[in-house]
N, C-alpha and C positions, 0 to 999 in steps of 0.2 A: 371539440378534442380537438386534440393536434400534438404534432411530430416532436420530439427534441432531441439533439444529435449531443452527447455528454461532452464538455468541454473539461481542459485540466483544470482539477483541484474542485472539481463537482465532487458533491453528494450529495446523497438523498433528502437529507435536513438542508441543504443550500437552496437545491431544485426547488422542493418545497417552497420556498420561504419566496425564493423570488418571483414565482407563480403564485404568489396569498394561498396557498390550500396547504394540507396537512399531507406527512407522510402517507399515512393510512389514504390518503386518496390516490396515492401514486401506487401503491401495492394494488389497490383494490383491479385499478386499469392493466397491471404487468403482470400479469401469472408466474412469470420467471423471478420475480422481486418475491422472495420469501418471508424477508423480515428486514427490519429497518438500519443491519446492522451492514447490508451488503455494500460491496463497492462496486462504485462504475465509473469502467473504465471510460477512456476516452475517446469518442468515436460510435459508442453504442445508442443506439435508437430506442429511444424509450415514448411511451403516450401521456400526454400532460391532458387532464378532464377540467372541461370550465368548471368549474364549483364555486357557488358562493358563499363564501364563510364568514359572512358577516363583515364587522367593520377593520379596518385596514391592521395588520398584524404589524406590530411594535415592540421590536427589542430595546429595552430599558435598561440605563445603568446597572450594574451589578447584576441583569440576568443574561443566560445562555441559551440558545434555541437552535442554537447551528453550531458547525465548527468554525473554527479564527483561523484563515489559512492567508500566503503573501499577497494572494490577488485583495483577502480584505486589507494588510495591510495598506496596501496601494491607493486603496480607497480612500482612507485616510490620508496619505503620503498627498494625492492629488486634494484635496481638501483642504491639507494647512497650507500648500504653497500657493493658494489661490487666495486666500483669505489674507486681508493684512491685519496680522493682530497688534496690540497694544503691546505684550508681552514680545521683543523679537523671537520668533522660530527659525532657523536654517536645517535644511534638511539636505544631508552629502551621503554619497554612497563610497562608503570606505572598503568595498570588494564586492568580490560574487561567489556563490558556492558552488560546488562541482559541478554544476547542471546551469549555472548562467546567472542563477539570479541574482539581482540585485541586494544586497546587506545594506540597508539603511540606515544610519545614525542619526538622529534628531537632537538638534542644539537649542536649550530655550533656556534664556535668559544672556546678561552681558558680566554681570559677575568675574571676579578675578580668583575665585573658588569655585575649582571645578570637581563635578562630581560626576560617576558613570555606574549607570542602572543597566544589565541587560536580562534577556529571560530567551524564552524560545531554545536554548543548548540543546535538548534532550527532543528528540523526536514528538514521543508518546508526552510533553509537557507542553504542547500549545497553547493553554490556559494560562502562562505564562507573556505568553506575546499578546494575548488580549486583554491581561489586564494592563500590561504597560500600556498600552495602545489608548486603550479605554481611558486608564487614567491620565494622560497627558489631554485627550480632547474632554474631558470633564473638567479638569482644573482649569484649560482655555476658556472653554463656554463659559463656566463661572466666572473669571476674570473679564471678559467682556461685555458679561448683563451687569456687571457691577456686584454681582452677590458673595456673600460671606464664603470663604472656603475654610469652614470649621475653626475661624476663629484670624484665620491667617491672610494678610495682605497680599496675593502673590506679585503682585508689580512690583510692591519694595523689594520683597524677597531675593526677585529675578534679578534686581538691580547688585546683586551681592554675590549670586550664587548663575553659575550657568551649567547648567544637567543637559550632560549628556545621554542618549537613549537608544541600544539595541534594541529593538524587541524582540527581534526574530535572526537571530544568529545560523541557526539550519532549517531551512525552507526548504530545501532536498526530502529530508528526514520526514519533514514537519507532511511535506504535500504525500509522502509512500503510507504512511501508516494512517491518513484520512482518504485515499483514493486508491490503494494498495499497486501492486505491480499487474502492468499488461503485457502483452506483446508486443507491441509499438516505443514502450519507456527503455531508454540507451543504455539503460544499466538491469535491463530482464534477466536475463540470464546471469548474468553475478548475484542482482538480489534471490533468485531462486536456489541457487547454490548457496550462499551465505546463509537463509530461512531455511535450510535443509527439507527445501521442499513445501513447506509450510505455503499455506496461501493465505494467512492471516498477518496483519501489523502490529497488532494494540503492544508486543511485548518491544518494539523496536525502538531506541533510543540512540542509537549513532546516527552519520551522515548518510548519505547513499552511498560511500566506499565504506561500509559499515565500524569507521574508526569512530570511537567515543570522542566528540570536540571537551569534553571538561576532564577527560583524561589524557591531553595533547601536550598540556604546563609541564618547562622544566624546574619540576620542583619535586623532586622524590620521583621523576617521572621514570626511571628505569626499576625502582622497587614496584610500583603501580603494575607497568607493564611485566614487569616478571611473575608477579602474581593472578596477569589477567589473559584472557585468551594470547594464541600467540597469531591468529590469522584474522581477517576481517568476520566480525560477527555483530548481531543486532543488536551487543551494548557491551560495555565496558573492555573493547577492542581499544587499546592505546595507542596503535598504527607502529611503523616500524622505527620511526623517531619522533621527539617533542616535534611539533608546531608543524606538519607536514600537509596539515591539511588547508584549502584554502581560505573557509570561512575562521579558524583560529589564526591564522594568519592574519586576516582583517581588524581581529580584535588587539591581536598584538601589537601591529601598527598602528591604532586609535591609542592606544594606554601606552606608547612609548613616546608619542608624540604629543600627548599632554601629560600636563604632570597631575592626576588626580587627586584629588585630594581624601578621598578612599571609595571604593566600591562596594555594590549590591549585586548581587548574581542572583535571580531568581530560580526558583526549581518549584518542582512541584510532588512535593513526597516529605509528611512527617509531621507540621505542622512546629517546625524547630527554626534556629540561627544558630548557626556555626561563624565562630568570630575569631579562632585561634588558627596558629598554625606552627605545631615545634618550639612553641615560646619565641618565635619572633615578631609577633604581632605587639606592636607599642602599647604601654599598661593604659591609656586613654581607650583603646578596644572595648574593656570591660563594664566602662559609665556608657559607651556608645551602645552596645549590643543589651544594657539592661533599661533605659530608653527606646529602644525601636520593640523591646518585647513589650514593656507596658502598652504602646500603641497599639501592639499587635495580637497581647497574651500569647504568643508563642513562646517556646522554651528556649532558654539561651544554653546552648553546647559549644565546649571550647573548639573540640577538635570529633571531626570524624574519624572512620577508621581506612582512613582513603590519603593519596597522596596523587599528584599530578592534577590538580582543578586547578580553576584561574583566579579565585580567591587564594590558595597557595600560595599561586606562584608572585601574585601581585605582594603579598604581604611577605613573601620570600625577597622579592628584587628591589621594593622600594621601602620596607620597611612601616608602611602605612596601614592605617585599617583596612581590611576587608568581609566580607560579608556571603556569608550564602542564604539567602533564604528560602526555606523550604515549604512551601505553599500547601494547603490542602491535605488531605489526609486519604487512603487509601487505593486503588491498584488505577495505576495508567492504561491509556489516557481515561481519566476521573470522568464521572459521567456528569452532564450539564450544570445537573443541580448543584453539582459542587463547587460550584463559581460563584455563589453567591455568599457562602464562607469567606473564600479566597478574595473577594470585594471586598465586604463587610470588615476583614481581620488585615486587610494591607493595605489599604484608602489613607489611612492616618501613617499607614509605618512606611509609607510612599513619601506623605509632605515630613516626617520626623525626619525624615533621611536627609534632606533639605537642611536641616537645622543643628543637628549633632554640631 
């Protein structure tokens, strides 16, 4: 038995994983932990039993056995930075969240055609961050091992394409959904007020200041804002103006500085692909979304009944194709078992996105 002091971004599943035991083992030795949905606030001391569980637990590609957080993303960043890949991979920090966490952009390839994938916009949609991160790692490992990637030679493809990926736009919100609020949190009182005293955060999709980062964009922003909450809220609040939040500003700057041919923004609700905005999208968008649909089984839908989204702004601003990929179906945050569907239905979609 050992004592463990909970760290930032810890959850019961992650602590169990790090100690190669199961959540039920921790609960058995900590009576105050009544179920696996409880938050672990930083600084709390818990007991970790020494239990032999057999062979080492492994989380395979396409499998989700614990939450995915900013710290997990940084482990991949370290791995990619320290390994010399055949395909060039460059990591930059394009900005910081409200609480100062790095917003990473991963660039893969050297081609003139620039494409942008993004995820983790909404706090309770962290599986999009996990998918994009693991998809990169899977693709790079296949290439390094000279293995087939679903019939595609990625080494040649990335001579034609430069893929930019921001896996986690909203790291502060994701941490809140996974670890909850606690007295030492710098926004403790604000979060408690915004959440109306509710101690759970599964419904929270905003950033830590209660602003929905996908309602922050100057494409019908006022209309969206007029139909949404008028003050900070766990979801749908558009802010006092477009592009007030540092996370949105970082994506805006990246998008303006790079002449992206098209963009894919990943969310997690509905198994749909939105591809239009107020008839401003180019004609080729319909053909492109049909190709994405065939590779994912997701249903193409021209427009959603909303404004102010990143995809909307990109289409309006550039008159180029933009797509919102709604992975998964159910109530966010999706259960771990939902990740299998997300992986299997999107791994080829993400590949096809490079070839459109």
